[in-house]
N, C-alpha and C positions, 0 to 999 in steps of 0.2 A: 931043753928043747920042747918037750911036750907041754910044759907050762906056757910057753909062747904060743904054741899051736892052740891050746885050750883057750887062752885069752883072746887070740885072734878069732877063733870060732865063736866065742861068746859075743864079742863085739859085732861080728858079722850078723849073728842072729838078732841081736838087739837092733841093729840098723835096719835089718829086714822087717822087723816088727814095726819100727817107726815109719818106714816107707809104706807099709800096708795100712797103718792108721791114717797117714796123710792121704793116701789114695782114697780110702773109705770116706774120709771127711770131705775131700774135694768132690767126690761123686754125690754125696748127700747135699752139699751146698748147691751144686749145679742142678740137681734134680728139683730142688726147692725153687730155685730161680727160674728154671725153664717152665715150671708149672704155674708160676705166678701170672696173673692176668696182665695184659698190656695196659698201661695207663691211658686214660681217655685222651690226654693231650697228644700222645703218639698216634692213637687211632685217628683222631681228627686231622693231624698233620698228614698221615698217609692218605686219607680220603681226599684232602685238598690237592695233594700231589698227583693222585690218580686222575682227579677231575681236570687238573691243569694239563696233564699229559694227554688225556682224551681230547681236550680242546685243541691242543697243538697238533695232534695227529689228524683231526678232522680238517683243520685249516690246511694242513699239508696235502691232504687228499684232494681238496678243492683246487689248489694251484696246480697239481699234477694232472688233473683231468681236463684242464683248459687248453 
């Protein structure tokens, strides 16, 4: 009986260590990705979308004021 408990305890500790390593690696990758600069093509696209949105909202303001 104690052999089964020791084996189960050992497996649980190993799994816990594997889980911790996975967590640490995922955090590391996320931090690296989050700190990476935004590619120019995405920045350009965001700027175009903002400009289009501003143009649409200005046109909407003109029609509502009439």
